[in-house]
C-alpha positions in Angstrom: 8.6 3.2 28.6 4.1 3.6 29.6 2.5 1.4 28.0 1.0 4.3 27.1 3.7 5.8 25.2 3.8 1.7 23.8 0.6 2.1 22.5 0.4 5.6 21.2 3.6 4.5 19.5 2.2 1.5 18.1 -0.8 3.0 16.8 1.2 6.6 15.4 2.8 3.2 13.7 0.1 1.7 12.2 -1.5 4.4 10.8 2.1 5.1 8.8 1.7 1.2 7.4 -2.1 2.1 6.3 -1.0 4.9 4.5 2.0 2.8 2.5 -0.7 0.1 2.0 -2.5 2.4 0.4 -0.1 3.9 -1.8 1.0 0.6 -3.2 -2.4 -0.5 -3.8 -4.6 2.6 -5.5 -1.5 4.3 -7.0 0.7 1.0 -8.0 3.5 2.1 -6.2 5.3 -1.6 -5.1 8.4 0.1 -4.5 9.8 3.6 -3.9 12.5 3.7 -7.1 15.3 6.5 -4.7 16.3 5.9 -1.8 16.7 9.8 -0.5 13.6 12.3 0.5 13.3 14.4 -1.7 13.2 10.7 -4.7 10.3 9.2 -2.0 8.2 12.8 -2.4 9.1 13.5 -6.2 8.0 9.3 -6.7 4.7 10.2 -4.3 3.3 13.3 -5.8 3.4 12.1 -9.5 1.8 9.2 -8.5 -1.2 11.5 -6.4 -1.2 13.8 -9.2 -1.7 10.6 -11.6 -4.6 9.4 -9.2 -6.4 12.4 -8.4 -6.6 12.9 -12.7 -7.7 9.8 -13.4 -10.2 9.9 -11.0 -11.5 13.1 -11.8 -11.9 11.5 -15.6 -13.9 8.6 -14.6 -15.9 10.7 -12.5 -16.9 13.6 -15.1 -16.9 10.8 -17.5 -19.2 8.0 -15.5 -22.0 11.0 -15.3 -22.5 10.6 -18.9 -22.0 7.2 -20.1 -24.9 4.6 -19.1 -22.0 1.6 -19.4 -21.1 1.0 -15.6 -17.3 0.5 -14.6 -15.2 0.5 -11.1 -12.8 3.3 -11.0 -10.4 -0.1 -10.9 -11.7 -1.8 -14.2 -11.9 2.0 -15.5 -8.3 2.6 -15.8 -6.8 -0.6 -17.1 -9.5 -0.3 -19.9 -7.9 2.7 -19.8 -4.1 2.0 -19.9 -4.9 -0.9 -22.3 -6.6 1.0 -24.7 -10.3 -1.1 -24.3 -12.5 1.5 -23.2 -15.6 1.1 -23.9 -17.2 3.5 -26.7 -19.4 5.2 -23.9 -16.8 5.7 -22.0 -14.4 6.6 -24.9 -16.7 9.6 -26.5 -17.7 11.1 -22.4 -14.1 11.6 -22.3 -13.9 13.5 -25.0 -17.5 14.9 -23.8 -15.9 15.8 -20.7 -12.8 17.6 -21.7 -14.3 19.3 -24.0 -16.2 20.9 -21.8 -13.3 21.5 -19.3 -11.2 23.2 -22.5 -14.3 25.7 -22.8 -14.5 26.6 -19.7 -10.8 27.4 -18.9 -10.7 28.4 -22.2 -8.2 26.4 -23.9 -8.2 24.3 -27.5 -7.2 21.1 -27.9 -6.3 20.2 -30.8 -6.1 16.5 -32.5 -8.0 15.1 -29.5 -9.2 11.1 -30.0 
C-alpha cells in the first residue's frame, strides 16, 4: 500500500478512537455489555438519548437559575439528589413549560 493510503487509514482509525473516547467520557460507557452489532447500537443509542435529555434539561434550567453549575456538576448532583433548590425549581418550571406547550399533564412532579 502507498504511504497516502496508510495515512488515510490511520486518520480514519484515529477518528473512531476519538469518538469512542468521547463516548467513554461523556456518555459514561466504559465498557460495552454486548458484543453483537445490535447490542452495541442499543447501548450507544440509550446513552445518547440520556445525554441529550440531560443536556436539554440542563440548558433549560440554566436560563432560569442564579446558581452556576457546569454540565458535569449538574449531572453528578442530579443523580445523587443534591441539586441546589434554585436548580430544582428551575427544572420544575422548564418541565411544566414543556408540558403546557405540548399539551401534556404532569402529575406528582417534585
